[in-house]
C-alpha positions in Angstrom: 30.9 -26.2 44.5 33.4 -26.1 41.6 30.9 -27.1 38.9 28.5 -24.6 37.3 24.8 -25.0 38.2 22.6 -26.7 35.6 20.8 -24.3 33.2 17.0 -24.5 32.9 17.4 -26.1 29.5 19.6 -28.9 31.0 18.1 -30.1 34.2 18.9 -33.5 35.5 15.3 -34.6 34.8 15.0 -33.3 31.2 17.4 -33.9 28.2 18.9 -31.1 26.3 16.6 -31.6 23.2 13.4 -31.8 25.2 12.9 -28.0 25.2 13.6 -27.8 21.5 11.0 -30.5 20.7 8.5 -28.8 23.0 9.0 -25.5 21.3 8.6 -27.0 17.8 5.4 -28.8 19.0 4.1 -25.5 20.4 4.8 -23.7 17.1 3.1 -26.4 15.1 0.1 -26.3 17.3 0.0 -22.5 17.1 0.2 -22.8 13.3 -2.6 -25.3 13.2 -4.8 -23.2 15.4 -4.1 -20.1 13.2 -4.9 -22.1 10.1 -8.1 -23.4 11.6 -9.0 -19.9 12.6 -8.4 -18.5 9.1 -10.4 -21.5 7.7 -13.3 -20.7 9.9 -13.2 -17.0 9.0 -13.2 -17.7 5.3 -15.9 -20.3 5.5 -18.1 -18.1 7.7 -17.8 -14.8 5.8 -19.8 -14.9 2.6 -19.3 -12.3 -0.1 -22.3 -10.1 -0.9 -24.9 -12.3 0.8 -28.4 -12.0 -0.7 -27.2 -10.6 -4.1 -28.3 -13.0 -6.8 -25.8 -14.3 -9.4 -25.9 -12.3 -12.6 -27.9 -9.7 -10.7 -26.1 -6.8 -12.3 -26.5 -7.8 -16.0 -29.0 -5.8 -18.1 -30.7 -8.8 -19.7 -33.7 -10.0 -17.8 -33.4 -13.5 -19.1 -29.8 -13.7 -18.0 -30.8 -12.6 -14.5 -33.3 -15.4 -14.3 -31.0 -18.0 -15.7 -29.4 -19.0 -12.4 -32.8 -19.6 -10.8 -33.8 -21.8 -13.7 -30.6 -23.8 -13.6 -30.8 -24.3 -9.8 -34.5 -25.3 -10.0 -33.7 -27.9 -12.7 -30.8 -29.4 -10.7 -32.9 -29.6 -7.5 -36.0 -31.1 -9.2 -33.9 -33.7 -11.1 -31.6 -34.6 -8.3 -34.2 -35.0 -5.5 -35.9 -38.1 -6.9 -32.7 -39.6 -8.3 -30.9 -39.2 -4.9 -33.8 -40.7 -3.1 -34.0 -43.6 -5.5 -30.2 -44.3 -5.3 -30.1 -44.2 -1.5 -33.3 -46.3 -1.1 -33.1 -48.9 -3.9 -29.3 -49.2 -4.5 -27.8 -48.7 -1.0 -30.8 -50.0 1.0 -31.4 -47.2 3.5 -34.9 -46.9 5.1 -37.5 -44.5 3.8 -37.4 -41.8 6.5 -33.7 -41.4 6.4 -33.7 -41.5 2.6 -36.2 -38.6 2.4 -34.3 -36.5 4.9 -30.9 -37.0 3.3 -32.2 -36.5 -0.3 -33.9 -33.3 0.7 -30.9 -31.9 2.6 -28.5 -32.8 -0.2 -30.5 -31.2 -3.1 -33.1 -28.6 -2.0 -30.4 -26.1 -0.7 -29.3 -25.8 -4.3 -32.1 -23.3 -4.7 -30.4 -21.2 -2.0 -27.1 -21.2 -4.0 -28.3 -18.5 -6.3 -28.2 -15.8 -3.6 -26.3 -17.4 -0.7 -24.0 -20.1 -2.1 -21.7 -20.3 0.9 -24.6 -20.9 3.3 -26.0 -23.5 0.9 -22.6 -25.2 0.9 -22.7 -25.6 4.7 -26.0 -27.3 4.5 -25.2 -29.6 1.6 -21.7 -30.4 2.9 -23.1 -31.4 6.3 -25.8 -33.5 4.6 -23.3 -35.2 2.4 -21.0 -36.1 5.3 -24.0 -37.5 7.3 -25.1 -39.5 4.3 -21.6 -41.0 4.0 -21.7 -41.9 7.7 -25.2 -43.5 7.3 -24.0 -45.5 4.3 -21.3 -47.2 6.4 -23.8 -49.7 7.8 -26.0 -49.9 4.8 -26.5 -53.3 3.1 -25.9 -52.2 -0.5 -22.6 -50.4 -0.1 -20.5 -53.3 -1.4 -19.3 -52.6 -5.0 -20.8 -49.1 -5.0 -19.4 -45.6 -4.7 -18.5 -44.3 -1.2 -18.3 -41.8 0.6 -19.8 -39.7 -2.2 -22.6 -41.2 -4.2 -23.0 -40.2 -7.9 -26.0 -37.8 -7.2 -24.0 -36.2 -4.4 -21.1 -35.6 -6.8 -23.3 -34.0 -9.5 -25.1 -31.8 -7.0 -21.8 -30.8 -5.3 -20.2 -29.8 -8.5 -23.2 -27.6 -9.5 -22.8 -26.0 -6.1 -19.1 -25.4 -6.6 -19.8 -23.6 -9.9 -22.2 -21.2 -8.1 -19.8 -20.8 -5.2 -16.8 -20.0 -7.5 -18.8 -17.3 -9.3 -19.4 -15.5 -6.0 -16.7 -16.1 -3.4 -13.1 -14.9 -3.3 -10.2 -17.2 -4.0 -9.2 -17.9 -0.3 -12.8 -19.1 0.5 -12.7 -21.4 -2.5 -9.4 -22.9 -1.4 -10.9 -23.4 2.1 -13.9 -25.2 0.7 -11.7 -27.4 -1.5 -9.4 -28.3 1.4 -12.3 -29.0 3.7 -13.9 -31.3 1.1 -10.6 -33.2 0.8 -10.1 -33.4 4.5 -13.6 -34.8 5.1 -13.0 -37.6 2.6 -9.6 -38.4 4.2 -11.2 -38.6 7.7 -14.0 -40.8 6.4 -11.6 -43.1 4.5 -10.6 -45.4 7.5 -14.3 -46.2 8.0 -14.9 -47.3 4.4 -17.2 -50.3 4.1 -15.8 -53.5 2.8 -16.0 -53.8 -1.0 -16.9 -50.1 -1.6 -15.4 -48.1 -4.4 -13.7 -45.0 -3.0 -14.7 -41.7 -4.7 -12.4 -39.6 -2.5 -9.9 -38.7 -5.2 -12.5 -38.3 -7.9 -14.5 -35.8 -5.8 -11.4 -33.9 -4.7 -10.1 -33.5 -8.3 -13.5 -32.6 -9.9 -14.2 -30.1 -7.1 -10.8 -28.4 -7.7 -11.4 -28.3 -11.5 -14.9 -26.8 -11.1 -13.7 -24.2 -8.6 -10.8 -23.3 -10.8 -13.0 -23.0 -13.9 -15.6 -20.9 -12.2 -13.1 -18.6 -10.5 -11.4 -18.0 -13.9 -14.7 -17.1 -15.5 -15.5 -14.7 -12.6 -12.1 -13.0 -12.7 -12.4 -12.7 -16.4 -15.8 -11.1 -16.1 -14.5 -8.8 -13.3 -11.6 -7.7 -15.6 -13.9 -7.0 -18.4 -16.2 -4.9 -16.2 -13.2 -2.9 -14.9 -12.0 -2.4 -18.4 -15.5 -1.1 -19.4 -15.5 1.2 -16.4 -12.0 2.5 -17.2 -13.1 3.1 -20.8 -16.1 5.1 -19.6 -13.9 7.1 -17.3 -11.4 7.7 -20.1 -14.1 8.8 -22.4 -15.4 11.2 -19.8 -11.9 12.5 -19.2 -11.4 12.8 -23.0 -14.6 14.8 -23.4 -13.6 17.1 -20.5 -10.1 17.6 -21.9 -11.5 18.4 -25.3 -13.8 21.0 -23.7 -11.0 22.5 -21.8 -8.7 22.6 -24.8 -11.4 24.4 -26.9 -12.1 26.9 -24.1 -8.3 27.5 -23.9 -8.2 28.2 -27.6 -11.1 30.5 -27.4 -9.5 32.3 -24.4 -6.3 32.9 -26.4 -8.3 34.3 -29.4 -10.5 36.5 -27.2 -7.4 37.8 -25.5 -6.2 39.3 -28.8 -9.6 41.0 -29.3 -9.9 42.3 -25.7 -6.2 43.4 -25.8 -6.9 45.5 -28.9 -9.8 47.4 -27.2 -7.8 47.9 -24.0 -4.9 49.3 -26.0 -7.2 51.7 -27.8 -8.6 52.9 -24.5 -5.1 53.4 -23.2 -4.0 55.4 -26.2 -7.2 57.6 -26.2 -6.9 58.3 -22.5 -3.2 59.2 -22.8 -3.7 61.4 -25.8 -6.8 63.2 -24.7 -5.0 66.2 -23.0 -3.1 66.8 -26.3 -6.0 66.3 -28.6 -8.6 68.4 -26.7 -7.6 71.9 -25.6 -8.8 73.6 -22.5 -9.2 70.4 -20.4 -9.4 71.1 -16.7 -6.7 69.8 -14.4 -9.2 67.4 -12.7 -10.2 65.9 -16.1 -6.6 65.5 -17.1 -5.9 63.6 -13.9 -9.0 61.5 -14.5 -7.8 60.6 -18.1 -4.4 59.7 -16.6 -6.1 57.4 -14.0 -8.1 55.7 -16.8 -5.0 55.1 -18.9 -3.1 53.7 -15.9 -6.0 51.4 -15.0 -6.3 50.2 -18.6 -2.5 49.5 -18.7 -2.7 47.5 -15.4 -5.7 45.5 -16.6 -4.0 44.7 -19.9 -0.8 43.6 -18.1 -2.7 41.5 -15.6 -4.7 39.8 -18.5 -1.4 39.1 -20.3 0.1 37.5 -17.1 -3.0 35.4 -16.5 -3.0 34.1 -20.1 0.8 33.9 -20.4 0.8 30.1 -19.8 -1.8 29.5 -22.6 0.2 31.7 -25.0 3.5 30.1 -24.0 2.0 26.6 -24.8 1.0 27.9 -28.2 4.4 29.4 -28.8 6.2 26.1 -27.9 3.9 24.1 -30.2 4.2 26.4 -33.3 7.7 27.8 -32.7 6.6 31.3 -32.1 3.7 33.6 -31.3 0.8 34.1 -33.8 1.3 37.4 -35.6 -1.6 37.1 -38.1 -4.8 39.0 -37.3 -7.8 37.1 -36.1 -10.0 35.9 -39.0 -13.6 36.9 -39.6 -16.4 36.7 -42.2 -14.3 38.6 -44.7 -11.8 35.7 -44.9 -14.5 33.0 -45.6 -13.8 33.1 -49.4 -10.2 32.2 -48.8 -11.2 29.4 -46.5 -13.7 28.0 -49.0 -11.1 28.2 -51.8 -8.7 26.1 -49.7 -11.5 23.5 -49.0 -12.3 23.3 -52.8 -8.7 22.6 -53.4 -9.0 19.7 -50.9 -11.6 18.1 -53.2 -14.9 19.3 -51.6 -17.2 21.3 -53.9 -18.3 24.2 -51.8 -20.8 27.0 -52.6 -20.5 30.2 -50.6 -23.3 32.7 -50.2 -22.5 36.0 -48.3 -24.8 39.0 -47.6 -25.0 41.6 -50.3 -24.4 44.4 -47.9 -21.2 44.3 -45.9 -21.7 43.1 -42.3 -19.6 44.4 -39.5 -20.4 42.3 -36.4 -18.7 42.5 -33.0 -15.1 41.0 -33.1 -16.2 38.0 -30.9 -19.2 37.3 -33.2 -17.0 37.8 -36.4 -14.4 35.3 -35.1 -17.0 32.8 -33.9 -18.8 32.8 -37.3 -15.5 32.1 -39.1 -14.5 29.3 -36.7 -17.9 27.6 -36.9 -17.6 27.5 -40.7 -14.0 26.3 -40.5 -14.9 23.4 -38.1 -17.9 22.5 -40.2 -15.9 22.3 -43.4 -13.1 20.4 -41.7 -15.7 17.8 -40.6 -16.9 17.5 -44.2 -13.4 16.9 -45.4 -12.8 14.2 -42.8 -16.1 12.4 -42.8 -17.7 13.2 -46.1 -15.0 13.8 -48.7 -16.3 15.0 -52.1 -19.8 15.8 -50.7 -21.6 18.8 -52.2 -21.5 21.6 -49.5 -23.2 24.9 -49.2 -22.1 27.7 -46.8 -24.6 30.5 -46.3 -24.2 33.6 -44.1 -27.2 35.8 -43.8 -28.4 38.6 -41.5 -31.7 40.1 -40.5 -30.3 43.2 -38.9 -30.1 41.8 -35.4 -28.8 38.3 -35.8 -26.3 36.6 -38.0 -27.2 33.1 -39.3 -24.5 30.7 -40.4 -25.6 27.6 -42.2 -23.4 24.8 -43.5 -25.2 21.9 -45.2 -23.5 19.0 -47.0 -25.0 16.0 -48.9 -24.0 12.4 -48.6 -20.5 11.7 -50.0 -20.2 10.1 -53.4 -20.4 6.3 -53.4 -16.8 5.3 -54.2 -15.4 7.7 -51.5 -14.7 6.5 -48.0 -14.5 8.8 -44.9 -10.9 9.6 -43.8 -12.0 9.1 -40.2 -14.6 6.5 -39.3 -15.1 7.9 -35.8 -14.5 11.4 -34.4 -13.7 12.9 -31.0 -16.4 15.5 -31.2 -13.9 18.2 -30.8 -15.4 20.3 -33.6 -18.9 20.2 -32.3 -17.7 21.0 -28.8 -15.9 24.1 -30.1 -18.9 25.3 -32.0 -21.1 25.0 -28.9 -18.6 26.9 -26.8 -18.3 29.7 -29.3 -22.1 30.0 -29.7 -22.5 30.0 -25.9 -19.9 32.7 -25.6 -21.8 35.2 -27.6 -25.3 34.1 -26.4 -26.3 32.5 -29.6 -27.9 29.1 -30.6 -26.6 26.1 -32.5 -28.5 23.3 -34.2 -26.6 20.3 -35.7 -27.6 16.9 -36.9 -27.8 14.4 -39.7 -30.1 14.8 -42.7 -32.4 12.1 -44.2 -30.3 11.8 -47.4 -27.2 11.0 -45.4 -25.8 14.5 -45.2 -25.2 16.8 -42.2 -26.4 20.3 -41.2 -24.8 22.9 -39.0 -26.9 26.0 -38.2 -25.8 28.8 -35.9 -27.5 32.0 -35.0 -25.3 34.7 -33.5 -26.4 38.2 -32.3 -24.6 40.9 -34.2 -24.0 42.7 -30.8 -23.7 40.3 -27.9 -25.3 41.4 -24.7 -22.9 42.8 -22.1 -21.9 40.5 -19.2 -24.1 41.1 -16.1 -22.4 43.2 -13.4 -22.8 42.0 -9.8 -23.8 44.5 -7.1 -20.3 44.1 -5.5 -18.5 45.0 -8.7 -20.8 47.9 -9.3 -20.0 49.3 -5.8 -16.3 48.8 -6.5 -16.5 50.6 -9.8 -18.4 53.5 -8.1 -15.7 53.7 -5.4 -13.0 53.9 -8.1 
């Protein structure tokens, strides 16, 4: 009555450490079952079954190479395995044929399904080792893995390591070692154990193949990343050029909008006898023009602020045009490029967007000549037929001693030319010449067609 009752962990029939030992045994069994479950999952879940090795390479010969290698191994190992099992180890003919076929022919399957081929060959190798226990010629010979078995198994490991993930390869390696350890107690008298040799060579082959596969995967990912980076670079170049064009066109459009505002505001003072309704209409036009101009400045404020930060202040120079081409050519000549300029005899007054686009196209073409063909003879020609303006920049191959300042380019200049030509509904033709030079030809309409107005915007304008 005075003593406390025994706890469940300390009953009269069970010592205090019994429960602890039972709990440790339970945890160990649970860990073993979990490990076996993971092993079964890894060995039973192939990666990309049915996809041939080297199936993604472009070369047709490389795609056929795994089939050729597997065929050579199967054809050479089948008779040698049968000869070793029959003549050296003394097995009977029927068993020799079955084992030799099961240990070698599945190598043909390893090209597309290496894990399934491993199951067949591994089971055949274990059965062969069991059959050799009672064979007459085992004394003094390799066991449990014969030399042809080792060669074929290593070839299979190479195919397996080029396809399966690392955990599966570790499971195959451990299963191979466990099979040899379990067979070791039944080793025939006088046999030479190949357990350690097979285990080590299998690990080396799996490690080597996995390294090659991971290196190939890394190279493919690097190429994919480079392609993505190149596409992003091209997209960024296009956006940068469109941003630059938008900033320049903002100046052109802002000038016209300012003129409209001034004309509408000053109309009542310049024209006498305007009715009150017309005066109010002019006031509405001026107010709408001012609102449009303010809205456009707000929308392009970010673009202009970026330019301001980069150059330390806003641009105050007027937008260039065809009239400034002589000054541009003069600067290019000072850079060491002999340039001949041909302009129309009669003055040409294109639309501001066309005038600016023509200047920028010549500017980009001459900049490319300076970078990629320094010292090359260059001819700049600007002609017109009354409806279209033709800009032609042709350079010859650079002199022999000279070397290009840039071996490769980003294509920024050509992208800018295409965008400017597309803006004014023109056409552009660029390309190398047979003598090693380059040609840039652009045709721009002197008066670009107006932008099409949608039915919705037409209704809105009518309602205003």
